[in-house]
N, C-alpha and C positions, 0 to 999 in steps of 0.2 A: 387467377386473373391478374393479381397484383401482389407484390411482396413488400412488406414493411420491414425495413432493416433498422437496427438500433444504432448504426454508425456508418459513416462513409467507408470506413475500413472494411466492415462486414459486407457492405454493398459491393465493393471491389472484389472481395473474396468470392461472392456469389457469381459475379460476372466471370472471373478468371477460372474458378474451379468447376462451375456447372454450366457455363456458357449462357447464362440468363441474359436476356436483352436488358441493357441498363435502363431503358425507358419504362420497364415493368417493375422497377424497384424505387421506392421512396424511402428516404432516411427520416426517421422520427426518433430523436434522441430520448433516452430515458431521462427521468427527472427525479428529484427527491423532494420531500416536504421540508423546505428550508425553515419553516417555523419551528421545527424540532431542534434546530441548531442555533436559533437566534436567542439572545438573552440567556445563554448558558453561562452561569457564573463559574469562574475558575475556583476550584477548591483544592488546588495543589498544596500539599503539605511540604513546606520548604525544608523540613528536616529530612526528607527523602531525596534520593538521587533523581534528577530529571530522567525522563524515559523517551525512548524511540518506540513508536507504535506500529504494530502490524495488525491488520484486521482481515479476517476471512479464512477460507479454507487454505490448506497448505499442500495440495496435490502437486505433482511434479512440475506442471507448467506454471504454477504459482511462484516457484523459485524461492521458497522460504529458506532452503539450504544456502542458496547464493547470498541472500540477505544476511543470514546469521554468520556466514563465513566473512562477509564484508565487515560486519561490526567487529568480529574477533580479530581481524587483520589490522585494526587501528588501536594502538595503545591508548590514544586519547579517548576514543569511544568506550573502550573496555574499562578505563579508569573512572570516567565521569558519568556514564549513562547505564541505566538498566534498559532492558527490552521487555515490552509487554505485548503479548500476542493474544488477541481476542479471538476466540473460536474453540474448536474441538480440542480434546485432550491431545497432548503430544504422543505420538506413537513411539515405539521402541527405538527406531532408527533416529528419530529427531532427538530423543533424550540422549542417545549415545553420541550424536554429533555435537550437541550442546556441551556435554561433558568433556568430549575430546578436544574442544576448542579452548578450554581453559576458563570458561565463565565461572565466576564465584557462585557459591551456593545461593540460589534464589535470585540471581541477577537476571535470568530470563524467566519471566513469569507468564503463565498461561491463565487467562481469565475466561471462564466458561461463558456461555451465551448470556448476553446482557439486554436490558431494555433499551429502547431508542434513546431515552433520556440519559441512561448511564453511558451509552456509547458516545453520545455528544460530549459528556464530561471527559471521557478518555481522550477524544480528539482535542478538546479545548485545552487540556492540561499537558499534552504531549509536546516535547521539543520539536518533533517532526513525525509525520506519518510517511512510511515507506511502502511503496507498491512495486515490488520487483518482478512482476509477472513477465513471462516470456511472450504471452499472447493473451489478449482480452478482446472480446467482441465489443464491449463497452467499458464496464468497470464503475460501479457505484461508489465504492469506498473513497476514491479521490474527490468525488463531488461532495460527499459527506464531510470529509476533512476540510475542504475549502469553505464549505458553508459554516463550519464551526470555527473558522479562523486559524486552522492548523496548517503550518507549512507542509507542502507536499513534495516528496522526493520520489520520482518514479521512472520506470523504464521508458526508453525512447522508441518502443516498438508498438506495432499494431494500432489500436485505437487510443492509446494513452495521450499522445500529443493532440489528438482531436478533442479529447475530453478536457484535459488540463490546460491546453493552449499555452499561454505565456505566464501562467500562475504557478508553475512548479519548476523544480530543478530536475533535469533529466540525466540518465545514465544508461550505458549499455548493460543489459541484464546478464550478459555472458561474461562480463569483465568485473571480477571481484574488486580489483583496485579502483575501477571507475565508480562502482557502487559506493565503496567506502569514501572516496574523495567527495562525491556528491553529498553524502550524508554529513560529512565533516563541514563542508561549505555552509550548509544550512544551520546545523546545531551549534557550531563553534563561532559563528559570526555575531 
């Protein structure tokens, strides 16, 4: 009878791909419990390098490889920042890619699944959160990062501009140099 879509972008996909009448679709954005991200105290250890944060799965459309290549392409990012990826273990291809790009030992850290409070701490202490996805129907991690006061650097595709609006710095997820430049603009300013 009626379809609820999580974003205007997904609504337009439903209309275009399935020919669904636009009047039968309502957009209801996802939300997060912002109280989880309020009053999070920064506990960053200044003796450690600042880090760029990646959160979530790393399947092909998530573009983790584009993100990691972009960091590696910048001598400034490589010298001054670590990368923390919160989520599942690195697979063999990811480990090989990280190694082949010249990252120092333990410069790219994978943190297994964390509590909401721990995730809020990671967001709060990050120099920036990067969301390089090629496509998202919505995307909760940028909302979480913004709620924690973490700068967001993300793709300019699909629903990301709808979710992040003018609160982030955007890049073309297919352009490694553009990703790198966008990250640098945020973390080096």
